[in-house]
N, C-alpha and C positions, 0 to 999 in steps of 0.2 A: 593783266587780268588779276593776278595775285594782289597787286597793289590796290586795285579797285575794291577787292573784297576786304582788305584791311581797313580801307577808308569806311566802308559800309559798317563794319564791326565797331569802329570807333564812334561812328555816328549813332549807332544803336545804343552804345553805352551813355553817350551824352544826352540822348533823347529820353533817357529814363527820368530826367528831371522835368519833362513835359507832362501833359495830361495823359491819364490812363484810365480806361474803363474797368469795371469790376471783372474779376477772373471768371471765365466760363469753363464748364466741364464737358468733355466729350468722352464717350465710351465706345470702344471698339473691341472686337473679339479677334483672338489670334487667328492668323491666316485669312482674315477677312479684310475688306477695305473700309476706310473711314474718311470723313470730310470734316475739317475744322474751319469754322466760319470766322471771318475777320470782322469782328464787331457785329452790330445788329443792323447796319445800313445795307441798302440794296441799290441797284442802279449803277450808273457810271461812277468809277472810283479813280482816285489818283494813283500814284506809284505805290504798289504793294510789295512788301518783302517779308518773308517768313524766316524766323530763327528758332533754333533749338537751344533752350537755356539749360546748359550743364554748368560746369565750373566757370565757363565763359561762353558767350553767345556763339552759335555755329550757324552759318548761312545754309539755307535749304533751297529756296527757290524765290524768284522775283518776277514781277510783271515787266521788268526791263529785259527786252529780248536779247540784249547783248550779254546777259548773265545766265549761263546754262545752269540747270538744277544740280544740286550736290549728288543726286542719284536718280536713276530713271523712275524709281518708285514715287518720287515727289513731283507734283504738278499743281497748276492753278486752275480752278474752275471759275464759273461766273461770279462776279462781284468779289474776286480776289480770295476765294476760299482755297484752303490747302487740302489736296487729296493725297492720301497715303495708301498705297496698295500693299497687299500681302503683309499685314501687320505682324510684328514680332514683339516678344515680351520686352525686349530692350527699347522699343519705341515708347514705352510708358514714361511719362514725364511732363515737363512744362514747356509750352511753346509761346512765341510772341509774334503777333502780326503788326508791322509798322506801315502806316498809311501816310503818305505825304500829298496833301492837296493844297489848300490855302495855308494850312498849318499841319504839323505832324501829330498823329495820334498813335497810341500804343494799345493793343488789345491782347491781354494775356489769355491763354487757353491751357487748361490742364487735360491731358489725354490719359485715360485709364484703359490700358490694354488688359482684357479679361480672358478668363478661361473657365467655363462652368465646371463644377465638381462632377465627376462621372458617376459617383455613387452617393448613397444616402449617408448622413452623419452616423458616427459610431460612438456610443457612450460607454464609459467605464468608470469604476470606482477603485481607488487605491489608498495606500497609507502615506501620510506625510513623512518624509525621511527624518524630520527634525522634531516631530511631536506626535501626539496620539490623534491628530485631526484627520478628517476624511477629505480626500481630494477627488473631486469629480472632474473628468476630462471629456471634452467633446471634440472629436476629430472629424473634419470634413475635408479630406485631402483632395488635391487635384484642381482646386479652384484658384483663380487669381483675379483680383487681389483676394486676400483672406476674407472669408465671410465673417459676419458678426454673429454673436451667440447670446442667448437669453436662457437662464436656468430658472425653472419654476418647480415648486413643490406640488405634487399631485396626491390626491385630488385637491382642488381648490385654486390652483394657479397662482399661489403666492410666490412672488419673485424673490429668489435667493441670490442672484448674481447675474452679471452680463459679460463674463469673460470665458475664454476657451477653457481655462483651468480655474475651478472654483473650489475654495477651501471652506469646510464646515467644521465647527467644533462638536464634540460629543453631545453637548446639551441640545443641539439641533436635530439629533438623530433618535430613531426608535426602530424596533424590529419591524421589518417589512415595508418601511417607508419608500416611496417612489419619487424620483426626480426626473424632470423632463428637460431636454435641451432642444431649443428651436434655433436652427441656423438660417441666416439670411444672406443672399448673395445678390450683387447688382444685376446679374443676368437672370435672377428669378430662381425658383418660382416665387410669385408674389406672396403666397402664404408661408413660404419657407419650408424647410425640411426638418424633421425632428427625430429624436430617439429617446428611449426611457431606460433608466437604470434603477434596479431595486436592491436595497441593501439588506443584509441579514447577518445574524450572529453565527459563530461556528458551532458545528455538531461534531462529536468525537466518537470514534469506533476503535476499540482495542481489546485485547485478551486480558481478563482480570487477574489471571494467575500464570506464573512462569516458574520453572524449576531449573536450577543450575547445579552441577556437580562441583565439589570443591576442586579448584585448580583448572576448571574448564571455562568455556565461554558461553554467553547467552546474549540474545538480542531481543530487546523490547521494542515494539512497533506501535505507532499511533497514527491514525488516519483522520484528517479533518475533512468534513463534508459540509457543503451548503454555505460556506463563509463568503460574503461579498461586502467589503473587499477581503482579499486573502488575509488569513490570520498569521500572526507571529507565534511560533511554536517554541516552547521551552520545556526542559526536563528538570524536575525538582525531586528532593529527597525528604521523606518523613514529614509527619505532621508538625513536629516541633520547629522545623525551619522551612515553612511553606514558601518563603520569598527568596530562598537561596537557590539559584539556578546552578545546575551541574555544568562545569566548564570542561571542554574537551581536553583530554590528556592521553597518555600512553595506555591507560586502563579503561578510560571512558571515551568511546568514539561515537560522535553524533553525526549522522548523515541525513540530508533532507532532499527529496525529489518532489517538486510541486508542493502539495499540501500533505505529504506523507513524510513522517520523521521516524528515525530509528536510533535507539541507544544500544550500543554493543559494549558489554562489560567483559574484559579479559581477566583470566586468572581469578575466578570467583573465590571469595573468602566468606566464611560464615559470620565472622565478627564485623567485617567492613561492609558487606554487600547485601546481606539479608534484610528484608523489610519492605516498606511501601515506597513506590516510585509514582510520581505524578507527571502526566503529560498536560501541559497548560497551553491553551490556544486563546489568543486575544486579538480582536479587531475593534475599531471605534464603536461598533454596535453592542458588543458584549464579550464576556469572558466565560470559557468553559474549561473544566479540568476532569481528567479521568485517572483513577488510581489503579495501579498494577502491583500485586503482591508477588515478591520474588522470594522463593524458598531455596536456600542453599543446603545441599545434602552431601553426605559422604558417599563415595562410589560404592556400588553393590559388590558383595563378595560372591562372585559367580561359582567358585569352587564349593563354598559352603551351601549355596542353594542347590547345586547338583547333588551333593552328598545327602542333603535332607530329603530331596525327592526320591533318591534311590532307596534310602532307609524306609520311607513311607511305603514305597512299592513293595519292598521285601516284607514289611510288617503286614501289609494287606494280603500278600500271598500266603504268609504263614497262617493268618486268621482263616482264610478261605480253606486252606488245607486242613486245619484243625476241625472246622465245621464239617467238612466232608468225612473225616475219620469218625467224628462223633455220631453223625446221623446215619452213615452207611459204611461200616467197616468191611462189608463184603466187597464193596467197590475197590478198596485197597488191595484186598486179596486177589481179586480177578485181574486188576490192572497189573499187579506185580507178576502174576503168572503169565500174562500176555507178553510183558516186556522181557521176562527171563526165558521164555520158550517152553517147550513141552517136556524137556528132560528133567526139570525141577532139580537141577544140580545143587543149588543153594537154597536151603529151606530153613525157615525159622518156625518152630513149633512151640506153642504156648501150652503149658501144662498147668492145670489148676490143682492146687493142693490145699486142703482145709487147714492143716496145721504145719507150723514151721519145722517140727521135729521130723516129719516124713521125708525131708530132704536128705536125711542121713541114711535112708534105707539102702539096701544093696542095689547094685547096678542092674541086676536082673529085673527086680521090681520096677525100677525106673524105666527100663527099656519097654516093659509091658505097658506101663502107663503112657509113655510117649507114643507107642504104636497105636494104642487104643484111641487116644485123643486125636491123633492125626487122621485115623479113619473116620471118626465122627465129624471132624472139621471138614473133610472132603465131601461128606454126604450132605451136611446142612450147615450153612453159614448165612447170617450170624446165628449163634446158639442162644436161646433164651436162658437167662440166668434166673433165678427164683423171683418170687414176688417181692421179697424184702431185700433191699440192697445191703451188701456187706463187703468187706475188704478181703481180697484173695492174694495169696503169695503165688506168683507164677514163675515157673522155671522154663527157660528157653533153651532149646537145643539147636545150635546153628551149624550149618554146613553139613547136614546129614543127607540121607537119601531115603525117600519115602519107601522105595521098594525094599531097601535093606533093613529098615527099622524093625519090620516084623520078625526078622530072624534072630533078634536078640542082640546082646552087647558083644557077642563074639565077633560080629562083622566089623565092630569099631575098634577092636584091639589093634594096637600099632598105629592108630590114626588119631590118638588123643590130641595132638596139636591142632586138629581141625575141629575139635569139640569145644564149645564154650557154653557154660552154664550161667545163665543170667536170671536174676530174681528181680521181679518188678511188682510193685504194689499197684493194683488196679482197683478202681472203685466201680462196682457193678451196681446198676440202678434197675429198678423194675421196668421190664420192657425194653431195656437198652443193653447193648453189649459193646464194650470199648476195648 
């Protein structure tokens, strides 16, 4: 049996020199059945044998009953047609039917095993890795054999290419232009399936100002929006060198996630790092740039600030206290009395004297003056001073006792360490007592 097959194969090789009809094409779908016809003749035929043409012919089935088929999937139908059941993708290829009647004839058949794409085509736009050109891609996966594609510019339907990957130069592009891909497959649909891609230039969003403390770190961010295809993002320095891109280093760290880019500056320096930075985004449709001003400052002196605040608070308190004393001296007297209690153990008495020489008078006279002024002060505070303001010399008796002052200076003998005589110049104004 094996020897007979070898002879048949040899005969097939020799028969290639004989007549042959034009090649036919048959289409079958995966997991389905298909029938390949042996030429265009019908009716009774001679001896028919089918081969698979790979690197060398392989026997499949013959009308000679003594030759069993190569596999149960292969069989002959009427007029010598080859029937293949449960098609597989590997069945795709070239087949040959040999018919021997009065003479030998060869009928080649191409079998295309297909699988329809399960979904619609998907269009996308990208950047050419080697140039600034635009690459349009139309993916229609899941079909076999591969579908064919046609790119057109919309509106208008102007054809721009007929491949899955189409490259366009920047001169063919403009903001908002649309491109349509129509895919065709041998299994249909007849009108094909399509997708559309619209291209646009990038838009930028960033904070216009940032601050960094000397010796600290700062991060500048830039967000690209609306770019199709995605934009290339670069960081630049200053207006004087707009085309010099910042290169990553130990001080300058550049990170990018999608269309968001960040520039982190370590160990900020006023001389090296202050000034304008530019985030530049470019795609084949257009270029955009956003500027960011970086201000580098010395660290704040927290201790100095706290001291200044405390000083201002104390100054404000002193001003308020002075105003209260000026407009209501009685308030101070009453407040002092309340705080010190009812015994009035420590008393300051202000004594008004018209002339400086009166200070040298005898102690008895001074005691009487002090007693009189004290009683008057208790009865009516504040006391009206005359209509015309003038300067008074005031003597203060400190650490006395109101009850004992009326008895004269004898009560204070032996207690001189507790007596202080203070002289203060006081400005008296009409209607005011200070």
